[in-house]
N, C-alpha and C positions, 0 to 999 in steps of 0.2 A: 656576199650576202647583202641584200637590199636594206635600206634604212627602215622600211616598213616591217620586215621580218624581225629585225633587231629590236624594234620598239615592242613588237608583240611578245618576244621572248622576255624582255624586261618587265612588261606588264604581268606576264604569267608568273615570273619569279616574285614580283611584289605581292601578287595574289596568294602565292604559296606561303610567303612569310607572314602575311596578315591573316591567313586563314579564310580568305574570301573564296567563294565557289561560284561557278557559272550557274545561270538560271536553270539550264537543262539538267544539270547534276542534282540541284536541289529538288526539282520537279520529280526526277526519277526516284529519289529516296523518299519523297513524300508518298509516292505510290507504293513503294516497298513497305513503308510503315503501315499504310492502310491495309495491305494484304496480310501483314503479320498480326495486326489487331483483329482482323476478321477471322483469321486462322481457318480459311475455307479450303484446306488441302484435302485431296481425295484420299491419300494415304501417306505413309512415311517416306516412300520413294519420291513422291511428288514434292514433298516439303524439302527433302534433301537436295533435289535438283534445283529448286528455287534458291536455296541458300547458297549453293555452288555458283549460280549465275550472279547473284548479288555480290558474293565475295570476290569474284573476278573484277567487278567494278570498284570494289574497295582497294584491291591491289593496284588498279590503274590510277586511282585518284590519290592514294597514299593516306597517311594519318592526319592530313589537314582536315579530313572529314570530321575528326573528333573535336575540332575547334569551332565548329558551327553549331548553333543551338538545335537545329533540326536534324542534321545528319549525325550529330553525336548521340542524340536520342535513339536513332535507328541502330547505331552501332551497339548501344547498350542492350537493345532487344536481340541483336544478331549474335553477340558473343556467346551466350549460353547454348546456341544451336551449332556452334562450330565443331568440326571434327578435330582429331589430334593434329593432323597435317595442317589444317587451316589455322589452328591456334598457334602452332609453331611459326608459320609464315607471318602471322600478325605480330609475334614477338620480335621478329627480325625487322619489321617495319617500324616498330616502336623504338628500337634501339637507336635508330638514326636521329630521333628527335626527342630524346628522353627529357631533357631540361625544359624544352618548350611545352611538351605535353603535360608534364607534372605541375607546371605553374600556370596552366591555362584554366580559365573559369569553367569551361565545358569539358575539355579533354581530360582534366584531372579526374572527373567522375568515371570516364571510360577506363582510365588506368586502374582506378580503385576496383571497379567491377572485374576487370581483367585479372587482377591479382587474386580476387576471391575465387574465380572460376578455375584456377590452376589445380584445385583439389580434384576436379573431374578428370584431369589429364595427367595426374601425377604418376600413374603406373607406366606411362610411356617414358622411357629413359631419355630419349633425345629431346622430348618436350621439357622435361625437368631440367636438363642441362642448359637448354636455351633460356629457360626462365631464370636460372641462377646467373646466367650471363647478363640478363637484363638487370638483375639485382645488383651486380657489380657496378654497372654504369650508374645506377641510382645512388649507390653508396659513395661514389666519388663526389656527389653533389649534396651530401647529407647536410652540411653546414648551411647551404642555401635553402634547401627544402624545409629545414627546421624553422626557419624564420619567414617562410612564405605561407600565406593564407591557405592556398590550395595544395602546395607541396607537402605541408604538414599532415594533411588528411591522407595523402598517398602513403607517407611514411607510417602513419598509425595502422593503416590497413595492411601494409607490407609486413610490419612487425607481428601482427596477429597471424598472418598467413604462414610466415616462416616458423613461428613458435607453435602453431597448432592450437592457439588459445583464442577463443572468441570473447571479446570484451563487450559489456552492455552499452547500448546507445547513449545512456546518460553520461558516459565518459567520452565517447568518440564524437558525439554530435552536440552542437549547442542547443540551448533551450528553444531558440527561435526556429531552428531547423526541425526539431522534434514536434513543436506545436504546428508548424506549417504542414507537416506530414499528417498530423491528426486531422487538420482541416480538410485535406484532400480525401481522407477516408471518411469524412463526415461524422467524426466522433465529437460529441459535445463535451466541452470542458466542464468539469464538475463545478458547481456553484460554491461549494463549501469544501475546505480542506478536510481530509480524513483525519480522525483523531489518532494520535500516537502512531502515525505511520512512519516507521524508520526509513532513513534513506536506503537506497538499494544495497542489499547485502552482497558485496562483491564476491565473497568466497562461495556463495551459493549460486549466484547468477552467472558466473564465468563457466563456459563450456570448453572442453578440450577435444582434440581429434589427433589421430596419429599422422605424423609427417615423416619423411625420410631423414636420416641422420645428416645428410648434406644440407637440408634446410636449417637444422639446428646449428650447424657450423656457420652458415651464412648469418643466422640470427646473432650469434656471438660476435661476429665481425662488426655487425651494425652496432651492437652494444659497446664494443671497444671504441669504435669511431665516435660515438656520441659522448662517451665518458672522457675521451681525449680532447674534446672541444676546448679551444683556448679560453673561451668565455663561458664555461659551463655554469658558473654562478649566475650569470645573466639569464640563462635559460629557465631558471626556476620560476621567475616571475614574468617570463615572456608570454605575450598573449597567444601566440601560435605554438611555441616550442613546449610550454609547460604541459598542455594536454597530451603531447607525444610522450613526454616523460611519464605521465600518469599511465598511459598504455604500456610503456616499457616496464614500469614497476609491477603492474598487475600480471603481465605475461611472464616476467622474470620470476615472480613468486611461484609460479607453476612449473617453470623449466628448471630452476636451480635455486634452492633456498640459500645456499652459500653465496652465490652471486647477488641474491636479493639483499642479504645482510650487508654485503660490501657496498652495494648501491645506496642503501639507506644511510650508511655511515658517511658516504661521500656527500650525499645531499645535506645531511645535518652539518657537516664540516663547511661546505660551501655556503650554507645559509647563515653561518657564524652563530650557531646556537651553542651556548656553553653547556656542557654536560657536567653534572655534579659527580662526586665520588661514588663508585658503585657500592659503598658500604650500606647505604639504605635501599639498595636495589630490591631486596626480598621483602616487598610489602610496604616499605617506608614506615616501619614501626617507630623509628626514631622521631619522625615528625608527629606521629599520633600521640606520643607521650611527652612531647616537648611542652615547655611552659609558654606563656604569652609573650615573653620578651624575645624568645627565639623565633616565634611566628612573626612578630613585628619586624625582626631583623630580616626575615625573608622578603619583606615588602620594600626593601631598599631599592629594588629594581622596578618600582611601580610603573614607571613610564619608559623603561628601557627594554622594549620588546623588539626582537629581530624583525627586520623589514619583511622577510618572506612570510612570517606568520600573520602579519597585518595587511598583506597584499591580497587584493580580491582574487587574483589568479593563483599566486603562490600558495595561499592557504588551502586551496583545493588539492594541491599536490600532497600536502601533509595529511589531509583527511583520507586520501587514498592510502597513504602509508599506514595510517592507524587501522584502517579497515582490512588491509591485506596482511598485516604483520603477524608473524608467529609470536609465541609467548615471550621469548627472550627479547626480540626486537621491540615488541610492544612495551615491555618494561623499560627498556632503554629510552624510548621516546617519551613515555609518560612520567615515570618516577625520576629519571635522571635529567630530563629536559624541561618538562612542563610543570612539574609540581611546584617548583620555586616561584614561578611567575603565574600561578594559576589564577589568582584574583585579578591580576592585570589583564590576562587573556579574557576573563569573563566579562570585564567591563568594556573591553574594546568592541566597537561596532561590527568588526569583521572577524576578529580572532575568537569571539565567543562561540562561533559555530564549531570551531575546533574542539572546544571544551565539551560541547554537546555530543559531538561524534565520539570523543574519547569515553564519555560516560556510557554511551550506548554500547560501546565495544567491550567494556569491562565485564568480566564474567566470574570474578572471584572476590569474595567478601574482604579478604585480607588486603588485597590490592586497592580496593575501592574505598575503604574506610577513611584513610587520611585525606583523600580528595573530597569526600562528602563532608567530613568534619570541617574542613577548611572553608568550603563553599557555604556551608550552613551558617558559619560565623559571620560571613559578609553578605547574608541574604538581602538586607535592606539596601546596601550599596549597589548590589547587582540589579535589584528591582528599580532603584532610583535611576539607573542607567538605561532602563527600559528593556533589559535583556531577560525577560521572564522565561524564555526557553531554557536557560541554564538551570533555573530553580525547578522547572518542571522535570528536567532530566535527573536532577538530584532526587526528587520524590519518586520518580520511576525506578531509579537504581535501588533506592532503599526498599521499595516493594518487591522488585524483581529478584534481588539478591537475598532477601529475607533478613535485612539488618534491623531487627526489632529493637536493638538497643539504641539505635539512632532515631527511631520514630518520634518519641516524646521530645527529644532535643530539637528535632526539626520543626515540630508543631509549635513548640515554645518560641523558637526563633521567628517563625512565620507570624505568630500573633503579635510579637513585639514589633516586627517590621511593618505590620498594618496598623499599629498603634491601638490595638484592641485592649480595652480595660481589663485589669487582672481579676475583676469581680467575676466569679464563675457563671452567674446568671446572665450578665451582659455578654460575656464571651460566648456562651452557648447560643445566645439570641442572634449575635451579629457575625459569627465566624464565617458561615457559609455564604452570606450575602457579600461580605467584603472580599472573600477569596474569588467568588464568581465574577465580581465586578472589577477585581484587582484595584480597589481603592482603599485608602486609609480610612480609619474610623471617623476622623474629624471631617474629612471631605465628603464622605457618603452621607453622614448624618448632619452635616452643616452645623457643627457645634459652635463654630466661631460666629455664625449669624444668629443663632438662638442659644445663648449661653445658659439660659434659665431652664431649658428643657431638652429632652432628647427625643425628637420626633421619630415615629416609627415609619420610616420610608419603606414602601414596598419595592421589591425588585422588579424592574421593568425589563422587557425583552431586549431593548437596545443597550441595556447596561451590562448584559452578560458578555464577558470577555473570553475569547477562544482559549488563551493560555490559562485563564482562571479556571475554566471548566476542566482543562487537562490536569491542572494542579489538584483540584478538588477530587477528581476521579482517582488520581494516584493515591491521595491521602485516604480515601475511603477504601482502598485495597490494603491498608496497613492492618497488622494484627491487633494493634491497640488503637482503635478509632472510635471508641464509644462516645467521646465528647463531640466528635464531628458528626456522628450519626444522629445524636440528640439535637445538634444544631440544625441538621437538615429537616428533622421532624418538627422543629419549632416554627418552620415557615407555614404560612397559611395556605389554603387550598388553591387560591388564584396564583400565588407565587410558584407553588409546586407544578401547577399546570403550565405556567409560562416556561419554566426550566425544561419540563418534559417535552414541550413542543419546539424547543430551540435546537438548531442543527448540532451545536456542540454540547449543550446542557443535558440532552437526553442520555448521554453516555455516563453521566454522574449516577443516575439511578441503576444503570446496568452494573456498575461497579459495586454500589451499595447492596443490591440484591444478590449478586453472585459471591459476595464475601462470606465465607463460612464462619468467620469469627464474629459476625453480627448475629444477634439472637433472632430466632424465627418470630418472636413476639413483636420486635421492632419492624420487621418486614411486613407483618400483618397490619401493624399500625399505619404504615405508609399506604397500604392498600385501602384501609378504611378511610384515610384522609382524601383519597381520590374518588370516593363515592359520589355519584352524581356527575362525574367528569369522564367516566369510562368511554362513553359514546363519543365525546369530543376528542379524546386521545386516540381512539380507534380509527377515526377518520382523518387523522393527521399523519403525514409521512414519518415524522420523528416520534410523535407520541405513541404511534402504534408499536414501536420497538419497546417502549416502556411497558405497554400492556403484555407483550410477549414475555418480557423479563419477569413481570409480576406473576404471570400464569405458571412459570416454571419454578418459582421460588416461594410462593405463599402457601398457606394451609388450605384445607378443603373448605372451611367455612368462608374464607375470603374469596375462594374461587366461585362459590355459590353466588355471592353478591355480584361478582363480575359477570357470571352467566346470566343472572336475572336482568341486569341492566342492559346487557348486550342483546338479550332476547327481546326486551321491550322496544329496542330501537333497531330490530333486525331488518325491517323493510327499508329503512333509510340507509343503513350500513351496506346492504346488498347492492345499492346503486353507487357505492364509493369503492375505488380501487383498493385502498388500504383497509377499508372496512371489511371487504370480502375476505382479505387475507387473515385479518384478526378473527373473524367468525370461524374460519377454517381451523386456525391454530388453537382457538379456545373450544373447539369441538361443539360449537353451537349448531352448525349445519348437521353434523353427525348425530347429535342428540335429537334434533327435530326429525331426521330421517328414521332414527331408531324408534321414536315414539309413534311415527306414522305406520311403521311396519307392525308394531305391537297392536295398534288400533285395528289395522287391517286383519290381523290374525284373530283378534277378539270378535270382530264383526263376522268373520267367516265361521267361527265356532257357534256364534249366536244364531246365525242363519241355519246351520246344520241342525241345531236343537229345535228350532222352530219348525223345521220340516218333519222332525221325528215326533215332537209333542206340539201339535198345532192348536193348543188351547191358549187363547189370548189372555192378557192380564185382566182385561175387563170381565171376561167370562169367569175367570178364577175368583175375582173379587165378588161378583154377583152370587156365585155359588156359596162363598163363605158367608155372605150376608144372609142368604136364605137359611143356611144351616144354623146361624145364630138365632134367627127369628123362630124357626120351627125345628128344634133339636130332635132328630129322629131316634127311634129305639135302637138298641144294640143290634138286633137282627137285621133291621133295615140298613144300618150303617155297614154291617158286615156284608150284606148283600150288594150294596153299592160298591164296596171295595172290591168284592169278587168280580162284579161286572166290569169294573174299570181294569182290573188285572187281566181278565180274559180278553178284553178289547185290545189292550196294548201289550199282550204277552210277547208277541213276536219281536216288537220293537225293543222292549225291555231286555229280552233275551239276547238280542244283538248287542246291547250295551253291557252285557255281563251281569244283569240284575235278575235274580231268580227268587221265587217264593215257594215255601214249603206247602205241601198239600194240606197239612194240618191248619195252617193259617187261612187257607182258602175255604175250608169247610166251616 
């Protein structure tokens, strides 16, 4: 063999290892991509023949096509079109280069899509067996793939395929990846966060499908391999491995609750989280009735939080555990693990999100009460740490679970935390302002600068805090919220309008108006305070929602005032997007249409009578004047009457009016 041919072989081998392709190959697949995008096939047979020819080229070049940015994209378009035989052939090509493909930037996406598409070919036994053979090769490299950026995504997809459980993208994909996908679809990012939007409910968003028993067996083998990892504890906080564990936990909860409980126990043990005695497991009543010395003793571990719970990656794994856990496992995680260090978790900048997730997932009064009681006691410390979300979740839980006995205690603690004076008049005047702005009384009113007086600072738009609006909204949904409702009504018209037109503040009024425990009279009073501002609210994106809420919950008299003002500004509101919606919701357009129809009917009737009785009003008036000036004799009057009856007898008869012969004579 000549030196030239040897050199060519070496270059070809280097190209294969590096994933480099010849220019003619790249040009060919560019043309293939164009044809697939245009989808200009005459029929199914034409398309099938085209795919067959392209697949022959794929077999010739091998799976190094998956490592090039252009050809890998073509492969992703081609895989869903493959027949069972072609799919099986592609499996055999992948088996030769499993590790290289799974850890490659481009080829890993091809492998992911390939794993998802097995569902279409699952009925073919030979294809399913070949796919399981590929899974065995991947399982041998699990420890490598877990710690690899691209291999970890392949593992996540494979676990979902083998278990038949589809996990939401919020778990499997990073935020950057999801946002870039939205940009491609030209979806605008919302300017303001939605109020009280819980994180994805994993139990409801997970979808399942049927897979063969052989797939479940392979899934259990992967589970065992991952659990037996020598450094399993390290995986909990690993940047790439922890998301795989999250997928494993979610899928395992659907496949086997027993295995799920075992996995949870393993994670807690490896995370070195100390579990308390199960004596207080049933609701934690011992904590609820304990005295202050016992609660202070619980805070001995104030700064001794497990690393996993304070880690930016590891904490997400525990959030997933809380959201997917059954009742028994949830109690173990919360009452036996988190209750003792609850305040420490709430003050930590990362771990406080665990507390928020835990409160969202609680659905029983008895279980939630000790947690709410403990957090309420340390409200000021948590607010000082800047973790207002925890306090918002406490208020939400009190409202959602109907813990009316905790409402007054929570409001009292909140007023003390914001340094609101105990004087009922001052409290009523300042409560809503301070909660909405999330400022203490002395800072908002600048008491330290003007000690001799207490200036009445109005609430500005930029002072409204998102968490403050969330907190006030939850407080206004309490059963006992009369003081808060009065505080809201103590604000002046401009302040109320500012809150109503704020992206977060408008939800406060929706909560106020929808609360059945607030008297109708107070709701009507709120509507009266908005008089003169209805048109302004109706033309605002957020204020229009307040108009809709008012319309649904106030009395008829208040509705009449709203109607009157909107009707007066109808021409201006019709040219506004939100104004038109409000006009429709408040039945202004319908009323105008109805009045127009009534007028048309009246005009039609009037015209009909004019045709039947063509005596004008002027003629009738002149006749009446003449009669007054020269009153005729009875005979003359009778004669005139008979003449008029005879003249219009037929018309009057048609209208059902008749006269007796005696009257006519």
